[in-house]
N, C-alpha and C positions, 0 to 999 in steps of 0.2 A: 467410243464408249469404253470407260474403264472396266477392267475385269474385277468382278466381285467373287471371292471364293465362297463356296457353299458353307452353311452352318455346320457345326460339329455334329457328328452322328449321334453321340450319346444324348444330346438334348432333343432328339427328334423321335416322334412316334413312327410306327411302321407305315401308317398311311401317309405321313409327311415324307418319309424316305421313298415310298412308292411314287409319290407325286414328283419328287426330284428326278427319278428315273424316267417317268412319263414326259416331263417337261423338256428333257434333252432331246431335241429333234435331230436325229442322226441321218446322214445321207444314206440312200438305199444301195450301198456298195455291193451287196450280194446280188443285186439285179443288173448291175452294169457289167457288160462283157466286151470291153473295147479290144480292137485288134492290135493297136499300137502298144508296144512294150518297150521298156527300157530299164535303166538303173537309176535310182533316185540319188545315189551317192550318199545315202543316209544309213545310220547305224543306231540301234538302241542297245546301250550297254546293259550288262547284268544288273547294275544298280538303278536302271530306269532312265538314265540320262540319254538325251537324244543328241546326235552329232550329224553335221552335214559337212562333207569334204574335210573331215578332221576337226572342225571347230564345233564346240558345244552350242546347242540352241538353248539359250537361257530364258527366253520369254515364255512364261507359262501359257499364254494365249496361243502362241504358235504351236507348242507341243499339243495342246488340247485340240486345235484345228486339225493338225496332221493325224492325231490318233483317231479322229472320227472317220478317217478315210482308210483305215487299216482293214485288211482281210488276209486270212491265212488259208492257203489251199491244202488239198489232201496230202501233198508231199511235204508239208510243213513250211513252205516258202511264204513269207509275209510280203504283202503288196500294198502300196498306196494306190488307191483306185479312184479315178474320176470317170465321167462318161467318155472322155476322149482317149485316156491311156492308163496303163497299169505300169507302175514303176516298182521294181524290186527294192526291198529294204532289208538290210542285215539285222537280225535280232539275235543277240548272244544267248539269251535264255528265254525270257517271256517278254511280250510287248508291253506289259504293264507291271506295276508293283502295287500290291495291296498294302496300304499304310495304316489302316484302322479297321476294326471289326466291332460290331455291337449286336447283341441279341435283343430283339424286340418281339415279344410273344413267341411264336413258333418259327421265327425267321432269323437268319444271320445276314446282316447287311455289311458290305465291305466298301470302304472308300479307297479309290485308286489314286496313284500319283498324278493322274490326269484330271482329278476332281470328279471323275465319274463315280457313280454308285451302282453296285451290283448286289442283288439279293440272291443268295445261294438257293439252289433248288434243282429240279429236274433239268431246266434249261441252262443253269449256271452251276455245274457240279464242282465240288471240292475234290481235288485229286491229290493223293499222296504218292510221291515218287522218291527215287533214290534208294537208300537202304536204311536199316535200323541205326547204323552209326552216323550216317549223313542224310537225314530225311529232308525232303523239300515239299512244301504244300503249295498248291496252285488252286485258283478258282477260274472257271470258264467265264469269259467276258462276252464277246460277240464275234460273229463271223469267223469262228475257229481260233480266235486269239485268247490268250490266257494272261492271268496276273499271278506272279509269284508273291507269296506272303513274305514281307520283310520280317526281321527278327522279332520286333515287338508285337506285330500282328500275329505271328506264329505263336508266341508265348500267350497272347490273349486267347487265341483259339484253343490251345492246349488247356488253359485254365478252365474255360467253358466246358471242355470235354470232361475234365476231371471232376467237375461239379456233379456230373451224371455218373461218375464211377467207371467210365470206360474211355478208351482212346478213340472215340468216334463222336460226331456231332450230328444233329438233325436240324434240317431247315426245310420248311415248306413240305413236310411229310417225307422227305428223303433222308436216309441215314448215310453218312460219309465216314468211312474209316480214316483215321489220321496216321496209320502205320503203313508204310509201303509193303506191298505183297511180294 
């Protein structure tokens, strides 16, 4: 079956975006606790590119499949998890990259480099890190993993914040400061 990328966020209503989120049936990696552990020999670079044994994984469907198996533990280690085993994966910054954002009503929806969609709110917070000179914005994705906003998405979010006159945004009733503390 050929891979069909999702539609552009700007052309979707909030209910359509929520439908995309619901339609993505993800494995219950948070419920799997396999005893067998190892190293996947995989790495996710800062720019969101995936590598295995030094070679880039260029098939979007493969990246999408692997990303559905990601979990991050309390120590910050990322894992690829199946019912049989947990394989460590090196993540240079964040497991995902947010490549687009759109405001729909009272919500901010982000498109990720894996074509996942995340709606910011209490379960998917927006976090400001770094410092005033070199800030970085992230959004929580799932199972402890995060997406770093790329430059254009960062600029889009700042524009949305400035429309309200402050360097913060609100999504699903939660306010998120965009300046690191």
